[in-house]
DRENMAR-600726 format. One record per atom (N, C-alpha, C): x, y negated, z negated; residue in three letters. Coordinates in Angstrom, 2 decimals. Last residue first. Example, Ala and Ser with C-alpha at 12.3 -4.5 7.8 and 13.67 -1.06 7.14 Angstrom:
DRENMAR-600726
<node <12.85,2.25,-7.08>,SER> <node <13.67,1.06,-7.14>,SER> <node <12.90,-0.03,-7.87>,SER> <node <13.19,5.69,-7.80>,ALA> <node <12.30,4.50,-7.80>,ALA> <node <13.20,3.30,-7.80>,ALA> 
end
This chain:
DRENMAR-600726
<node <13.77,-1.03,13.87>,ARG> <node <14.72,-0.19,14.68>,ARG> <node <15.09,-0.29,15.76>,ARG> <node <11.71,-2.82,13.71>,GLN> <node <12.97,-3.04,12.94>,GLN> <node <14.23,-2.06,13.72>,GLN> <node <9.70,-1.84,14.73>,ASP> <node <10.27,-3.05,15.53>,ASP> <node <11.67,-3.40,14.70>,ASP> <node <9.09,0.57,13.38>,TRP> <node <9.91,0.60,14.80>,TRP> <node <10.36,-0.70,15.28>,TRP> <node <7.89,-0.57,11.39>,VAL> <node <9.18,0.31,10.88>,VAL> <node <10.00,0.01,12.47>,VAL> <node <5.51,-1.91,12.39>,ASP> <node <6.44,-2.44,11.26>,ASP> <node <8.01,-1.83,11.30>,ASP> <node <4.12,0.17,13.52>,GLU> <node <4.85,-0.64,14.41>,GLU> <node <5.75,-1.41,13.53>,GLU> <node <2.81,1.59,11.87>,SER> <node <3.93,2.03,11.89>,SER> <node <5.13,1.14,13.01>,SER> <node <0.96,-1.28,10.31>,SER> <node <0.94,0.07,10.95>,SER> <node <2.66,0.44,11.02>,SER> <node <-1.05,-3.87,8.91>,GLY> <node <-0.04,-3.34,9.30>,GLY> <node <0.06,-1.86,10.02>,GLY> <node <-3.49,-5.48,8.68>,ARG> <node <-3.32,-4.50,7.61>,ARG> <node <-1.99,-3.83,7.76>,ARG> <node <-3.19,-7.46,10.42>,ARG> <node <-2.87,-7.84,9.27>,ARG> <node <-2.45,-6.86,8.25>,ARG> <node <-3.97,-5.92,13.07>,LYS> <node <-2.52,-6.33,12.91>,LYS> <node <-2.41,-6.65,11.38>,LYS> <node <-6.56,-5.20,12.40>,ASP> <node <-5.92,-4.09,12.22>,ASP> <node <-4.31,-4.79,12.03>,ASP> <node <-8.17,-7.93,12.43>,ASP> <node <-7.80,-7.23,11.10>,ASP> <node <-6.80,-5.95,11.09>,ASP> <node <-7.23,-8.42,15.13>,VAL> <node <-6.80,-9.33,14.20>,VAL> <node <-6.86,-8.49,12.77>,VAL> <node <-9.17,-6.13,16.24>,LEU> <node <-7.62,-6.13,16.15>,LEU> <node <-7.01,-7.02,15.25>,LEU> <node <-11.54,-7.48,15.39>,ARG> <node <-11.06,-5.86,14.96>,ARG> <node <-9.57,-5.81,14.84>,ARG> <node <-11.79,-9.63,16.77>,ASP> <node <-11.51,-9.53,15.18>,ASP> <node <-11.20,-8.37,14.69>,ASP> <node <-11.42,-8.90,19.22>,ARG> <node <-10.53,-9.44,18.77>,ARG> <node <-10.47,-9.48,17.23>,ARG> <node <-14.18,-7.17,19.32>,TYR> <node <-12.98,-6.43,19.45>,TYR> <node <-11.63,-7.39,19.16>,TYR> <node <-16.23,-9.18,18.32>,PHE> <node <-16.09,-8.06,17.59>,PHE> <node <-14.48,-7.63,17.93>,PHE> <node <-15.77,-10.83,20.53>,ARG> <node <-15.20,-11.28,19.23>,ARG> <node <-15.15,-10.43,18.59>,ARG> <node <-16.63,-9.40,22.51>,GLN> <node <-15.39,-9.77,22.84>,GLN> <node <-14.89,-10.20,21.45>,GLN> <node <-19.46,-9.03,21.92>,ILE> <node <-18.49,-8.01,21.80>,ILE> <node <-17.24,-8.41,22.06>,ILE> <node <-20.48,-11.77,21.92>,MET> <node <-20.56,-11.16,20.48>,MET> <node <-19.24,-9.88,20.45>,MET> <node <-20.40,-12.11,24.64>,ARG> <node <-19.16,-12.70,23.99>,ARG> <node <-19.12,-12.45,22.47>,ARG> <node <-22.04,-10.14,25.60>,GLU> <node <-20.66,-10.11,26.30>,GLU> <node <-19.59,-10.85,24.86>,GLU> <node <-24.41,-11.20,24.32>,ARG> <node <-23.95,-10.09,23.99>,ARG> <node <-22.39,-9.80,24.44>,ARG> <node <-24.66,-13.90,25.70>,GLU> <node <-24.36,-13.87,24.26>,GLU> <node <-23.97,-12.67,24.01>,GLU> <node <-25.12,-12.63,28.62>,ASP> <node <-24.05,-13.44,28.12>,ASP> <node <-23.88,-13.54,26.63>,ASP> <node <-27.51,-11.39,27.87>,SER> <node <-26.16,-10.55,28.51>,SER> <node <-25.01,-11.55,28.19>,SER> <node <-29.19,-11.79,24.79>,SER> <node <-29.02,-11.99,26.44>,SER> <node <-27.74,-11.54,26.76>,SER> <node <-30.00,-8.94,22.54>,LYS> <node <-29.46,-10.13,22.92>,LYS> <node <-29.19,-10.63,24.44>,LYS> <node <-30.71,-6.51,21.72>,GLY> <node <-31.62,-7.24,22.05>,GLY> <node <-31.13,-8.84,22.45>,GLY> <node <-28.37,-5.32,20.82>,THR> <node <-29.20,-4.62,22.06>,THR> <node <-30.36,-5.75,22.57>,THR> <node <-27.01,-5.91,18.78>,ILE> <node <-26.85,-6.73,19.68>,ILE> <node <-27.30,-6.46,21.14>,ILE> <node <-27.15,-3.94,16.73>,THR> <node <-27.84,-5.11,16.51>,THR> <node <-27.78,-6.23,17.92>,THR> <node <-25.86,-1.70,17.56>,LEU> <node <-27.43,-1.89,17.65>,LEU> <node <-27.83,-2.89,17.38>,LEU> <node <-23.21,-2.72,17.25>,CYS> <node <-23.95,-2.16,18.63>,CYS> <node <-25.21,-2.40,18.89>,CYS> <node <-23.03,-2.47,14.89>,PHE> <node <-23.05,-4.05,15.58>,PHE> <node <-23.71,-3.36,16.72>,PHE> <node <-23.51,0.22,14.04>,ARG> <node <-24.43,-0.97,13.63>,ARG> <node <-24.23,-2.13,14.30>,ARG> <node <-21.24,1.17,15.17>,LEU> <node <-22.24,1.51,15.68>,LEU> <node <-23.49,0.68,15.20>,LEU> <node <-19.05,-0.32,13.84>,LYS> <node <-19.19,-0.61,15.01>,LYS> <node <-20.50,-0.01,15.53>,LYS> <node <-19.61,0.64,11.08>,SER> <node <-19.88,-0.90,11.45>,SER> <node <-19.92,-0.93,12.87>,SER> <node <-18.88,3.32,11.63>,SER> <node <-20.44,2.97,11.17>,SER> <node <-20.64,1.52,11.21>,SER> <node <-16.10,3.29,12.02>,GLN> <node <-17.12,3.67,13.04>,GLN> <node <-18.70,3.36,12.76>,GLN> <node <-15.55,2.19,9.59>,ARG> <node <-14.94,1.41,10.73>,ARG> <node <-15.93,1.80,11.98>,ARG> <node <-16.24,4.29,7.86>,GLU> <node <-16.78,2.71,7.68>,GLU> <node <-16.70,2.33,9.04>,GLU> <node <-16.02,6.91,7.21>,CYS> <node <-16.03,6.62,8.36>,CYS> <node <-16.84,4.73,8.49>,CYS> <node <-15.38,7.75,4.52>,MET> <node <-16.74,7.46,4.77>,MET> <node <-17.09,7.16,6.13>,MET> <node <-12.61,10.39,4.49>,THR> <node <-13.20,8.85,4.84>,THR> <node <-14.56,9.13,4.88>,THR> <node <-9.96,11.62,2.37>,PHE> <node <-11.31,11.75,3.21>,PHE> <node <-11.65,10.34,3.38>,PHE> <node <-6.36,11.16,2.24>,ASP> <node <-8.07,11.04,1.67>,ASP> <node <-8.85,11.55,2.88>,ASP> <node <-4.23,11.17,3.61>,GLY> <node <-4.10,11.64,2.07>,GLY> <node <-5.35,11.74,1.65>,GLY> <node <-3.77,9.93,6.25>,TYR> <node <-3.79,9.01,4.91>,TYR> <node <-4.05,9.88,3.56>,TYR> <node <-3.49,12.11,7.88>,GLN> <node <-2.67,10.89,8.31>,GLN> <node <-2.83,10.02,6.92>,GLN> <node <-4.80,14.38,6.42>,TYR> <node <-3.38,14.77,7.05>,TYR> <node <-2.62,13.26,7.26>,TYR> <node <-7.21,13.30,6.40>,PHE> <node <-6.80,13.56,5.37>,PHE> <node <-5.27,13.82,5.39>,PHE> <node <-7.87,12.60,9.02>,ASN> <node <-7.70,11.63,8.19>,ASN> <node <-6.81,12.03,7.14>,ASN> <node <-7.87,15.59,9.92>,ARG> <node <-7.21,14.33,10.78>,ARG> <node <-6.59,13.19,9.79>,ARG> <node <-10.24,16.43,8.53>,ILE> <node <-9.00,17.06,8.24>,ILE> <node <-7.67,15.68,8.89>,ILE> <node <-12.26,14.74,9.70>,GLN> <node <-11.81,14.46,8.13>,GLN> <node <-10.51,15.22,7.64>,GLN> <node <-12.44,15.58,12.48>,GLY> <node <-11.93,14.03,12.17>,GLY> <node <-11.46,14.12,10.46>,GLY> <node <-12.78,18.31,11.95>,GLY> <node <-11.77,18.07,12.42>,GLY> <node <-11.32,16.38,12.21>,GLY> <node <-15.85,18.16,11.02>,LEU> <node <-14.54,18.72,10.20>,LEU> <node <-13.03,18.42,10.40>,LEU> <node <-17.13,14.77,11.38>,SER> <node <-16.64,16.30,11.76>,SER> <node <-15.58,16.70,11.13>,SER> <node <-17.27,12.26,11.22>,PHE> <node <-17.56,12.77,10.23>,PHE> <node <-17.55,14.41,10.44>,PHE> <node <-15.81,11.38,14.03>,CYS> <node <-15.15,10.85,12.32>,CYS> <node <-15.74,11.84,11.32>,CYS> <node <-17.65,12.04,15.35>,GLN> <node <-16.57,12.93,15.40>,GLN> <node <-15.76,12.51,14.24>,GLN> <node <-19.74,10.58,14.99>,PHE> <node <-20.07,12.07,14.62>,PHE> <node <-18.55,12.66,14.59>,PHE> <node <-18.44,7.98,15.53>,LEU> <node <-19.13,8.42,14.08>,LEU> <node <-19.08,9.61,13.94>,LEU> <node <-18.30,8.28,18.43>,GLU> <node <-17.06,8.19,17.70>,GLU> <node <-17.27,8.54,15.99>,GLU> <node <-20.80,8.93,19.08>,ASP> <node <-20.03,10.00,19.40>,ASP> <node <-18.91,9.91,18.39>,ASP> <node <-21.72,5.89,18.86>,MET> <node <-22.47,7.12,17.85>,MET> <node <-21.64,8.29,17.98>,MET> <node <-20.10,4.82,20.56>,ALA> <node <-19.96,4.41,19.08>,ALA> <node <-20.36,5.44,18.24>,ALA> <node <-21.28,6.08,22.95>,THR> <node <-19.70,5.96,22.74>,THR> <node <-19.48,5.96,21.09>,THR> <node <-23.90,5.00,22.64>,VAL> <node <-23.87,6.16,22.80>,VAL> <node <-22.45,6.60,22.28>,VAL> <node <-23.31,2.01,22.72>,CYS> <node <-24.03,2.64,21.54>,CYS> <node <-23.35,3.99,21.54>,CYS> <node <-20.53,0.59,24.38>,SER> <node <-21.86,1.57,24.57>,SER> <node <-21.87,2.01,23.26>,SER> <node <-19.73,-2.62,25.45>,MET> <node <-19.79,-1.52,24.43>,MET> <node <-21.09,-0.50,24.60>,MET> <node <-18.03,-5.22,27.70>,GLU> <node <-19.10,-4.13,27.10>,GLU> <node <-18.77,-3.05,26.17>,GLU> <node <-15.89,-6.74,27.51>,LYS> <node <-17.24,-7.31,27.59>,LYS> <node <-18.38,-6.24,27.40>,LYS> <node <-12.67,-6.73,25.93>,PRO> <node <-13.80,-6.00,26.83>,PRO> <node <-14.92,-6.62,26.71>,PRO> <node <-10.64,-9.68,26.02>,PHE> <node <-11.23,-8.67,25.46>,PHE> <node <-12.49,-7.98,26.38>,PHE> <node <-9.90,-11.98,27.38>,LYS> <node <-8.80,-10.64,27.46>,LYS> <node <-9.41,-9.58,26.89>,LYS> <node <-11.67,-13.92,27.11>,GLY> <node <-11.60,-13.39,28.13>,GLY> <node <-10.76,-12.01,28.37>,GLY> <node <-10.97,-15.42,24.68>,LEU> <node <-12.08,-14.17,24.60>,LEU> <node <-11.91,-13.33,25.69>,LEU> <node <-7.54,-15.93,24.07>,SER> <node <-9.01,-16.15,24.87>,SER> <node <-9.52,-15.00,24.76>,SER> <node <-6.21,-16.23,20.89>,THR> <node <-6.44,-15.39,22.29>,THR> <node <-7.56,-15.62,22.86>,THR> <node <-5.69,-16.66,18.42>,HIS> <node <-6.12,-17.75,19.21>,HIS> <node <-6.23,-17.27,20.45>,HIS> <node <-5.58,-13.96,17.35>,ALA> <node <-6.96,-15.17,16.77>,ALA> <node <-7.06,-15.97,17.60>,ALA> <node <-3.04,-13.55,17.97>,ILE> <node <-4.19,-12.65,18.52>,ILE> <node <-5.33,-13.28,18.34>,ILE> <node <-1.47,-15.00,16.19>,GLU> <node <-1.45,-15.20,17.74>,GLU> <node <-2.43,-14.72,18.56>,GLU> <node <-2.22,-14.28,13.65>,ASN> <node <-2.88,-15.38,14.08>,ASN> <node <-2.52,-16.01,15.83>,ASN> <node <-1.00,-11.57,13.96>,ALA> <node <-2.73,-11.81,13.70>,ALA> <node <-3.12,-13.00,14.22>,ALA> <node <1.37,-12.38,14.05>,LYS> <node <0.91,-11.55,15.23>,LYS> <node <-0.59,-11.70,15.03>,LYS> <node <1.96,-13.49,11.58>,ASN> <node <2.22,-14.32,13.01>,ASN> <node <1.31,-13.63,14.04>,ASN> <node <1.32,-11.34,9.77>,GLU> <node <0.32,-12.88,9.84>,GLU> <node <0.66,-13.63,11.20>,GLU> <node <3.00,-9.52,10.69>,ARG> <node <1.98,-9.43,10.65>,ARG> <node <1.09,-10.35,10.81>,ARG> <node <5.35,-11.08,9.81>,LYS> <node <5.34,-10.45,11.22>,LYS> <node <4.11,-10.40,11.61>,LYS> <node <5.07,-11.13,6.81>,GLN> <node <5.10,-12.41,7.81>,GLN> <node <4.78,-12.24,9.46>,GLN> <node <5.03,-8.53,6.18>,GLN> <node <3.80,-9.26,6.02>,GLN> <node <4.01,-10.47,6.96>,GLN> <node <8.04,-8.04,6.71>,TYR> <node <6.54,-7.49,7.38>,TYR> <node <5.24,-8.10,7.38>,TYR> <node <9.10,-9.89,5.03>,VAL> <node <9.19,-9.96,6.36>,VAL> <node <8.23,-9.33,7.15>,VAL> <node <8.08,-8.38,2.62>,ASP> <node <7.82,-9.97,2.78>,ASP> <node <7.82,-10.21,4.42>,ASP> <node <9.29,-6.15,2.93>,ASP> <node <7.87,-6.23,2.84>,ASP> <node <7.41,-7.75,3.06>,ASP> <node <11.93,-6.62,2.81>,SER> <node <11.44,-6.18,4.07>,SER> <node <9.86,-6.34,3.83>,SER> <node <12.31,-7.59,0.21>,MET> <node <12.44,-8.29,1.06>,MET> <node <11.85,-8.00,2.50>,MET> <node <11.74,-4.91,-1.22>,SER> <node <10.82,-6.05,-1.56>,SER> <node <11.21,-7.16,-0.43>,SER> <node <13.91,-3.43,-0.10>,ALA> <node <12.67,-2.84,0.13>,ALA> <node <11.76,-4.16,0.11>,ALA> <node <16.15,-4.94,-1.54>,ALA> <node <15.96,-4.74,0.07>,ALA> <node <14.68,-4.42,0.66>,ALA> <node <15.50,-4.35,-4.18>,ASP> <node <15.72,-5.70,-3.43>,ASP> <node <15.65,-5.65,-1.91>,ASP> <node <16.02,-1.58,-3.88>,LYS> <node <14.60,-2.12,-4.32>,LYS> <node <14.76,-3.65,-3.88>,LYS> <node <18.51,-1.25,-3.18>,PHE> <node <17.38,-0.92,-2.43>,PHE> <node <16.37,-1.53,-2.69>,PHE> <node <20.12,-2.55,-5.33>,ILE> <node <20.19,-2.94,-3.94>,ILE> <node <19.00,-2.72,-3.26>,ILE> <node <19.14,-0.67,-7.62>,ASN> <node <18.61,-2.33,-7.54>,ASN> <node <18.90,-2.90,-5.96>,ASN> <node <20.51,1.41,-6.82>,ILE> <node <19.31,1.44,-6.57>,ILE> <node <18.72,-0.10,-6.66>,ILE> <node <23.31,0.55,-7.05>,VAL> <node <22.68,1.04,-5.72>,VAL> <node <21.14,0.99,-5.65>,VAL> <node <23.21,-0.09,-9.81>,GLU> <node <23.28,-1.02,-8.85>,GLU> <node <23.01,-0.97,-7.52>,GLU> <node <22.99,2.46,-11.06>,SER> <node <21.80,1.51,-11.20>,SER> <node <21.78,0.20,-10.10>,SER> <node <25.24,3.65,-10.04>,LEU> <node <23.88,4.26,-9.43>,LEU> <node <22.77,3.27,-9.79>,LEU> <node <26.90,2.13,-11.70>,ASP> <node <27.13,2.00,-10.23>,ASP> <node <26.06,2.64,-9.48>,ASP> <node <26.08,2.81,-14.05>,ASN> <node <25.82,1.49,-13.87>,ASN> <node <26.28,1.25,-12.30>,ASN> <node <26.87,5.54,-13.97>,ARG> <node <25.38,5.36,-14.31>,ARG> <node <25.09,3.65,-13.86>,ARG> <node <29.54,5.45,-13.76>,GLU> <node <28.95,6.22,-12.74>,GLU> <node <27.34,5.73,-12.54>,GLU> <node <30.05,4.49,-16.11>,GLY> <node <30.60,3.92,-15.14>,GLY> <node <29.63,4.57,-14.09>,GLY> <node <29.71,6.78,-18.23>,MET> <node <28.91,5.64,-18.25>,MET> <node <29.16,4.70,-16.87>,MET> 
end
């Protein structure tokens, strides 16, 4: 019976450590996302090619793209990220050059902020 209690204590220690690290990771993600959100737009690309966006969408829907997504995430994808990029690119084609550049820079900045908020393998590597 003593071994079970010892094992339970060890399991609880790991559970506590995991929950604490999730909070730490979440806080780091938020800090990084806020830092990027306040970054000057001048540091982001000003150009976007609709042809490249379409190529990315087709690649995502291809057999290889679906297999890669299944391998990485355990599920197939409807390629929302690539679809939204192509839709965005097509909607800004009629805008003036300056307005289009600002919109593209905001698009890339907002996308990076969302990526940082979601987290990635960087969370683990920072700790190591």
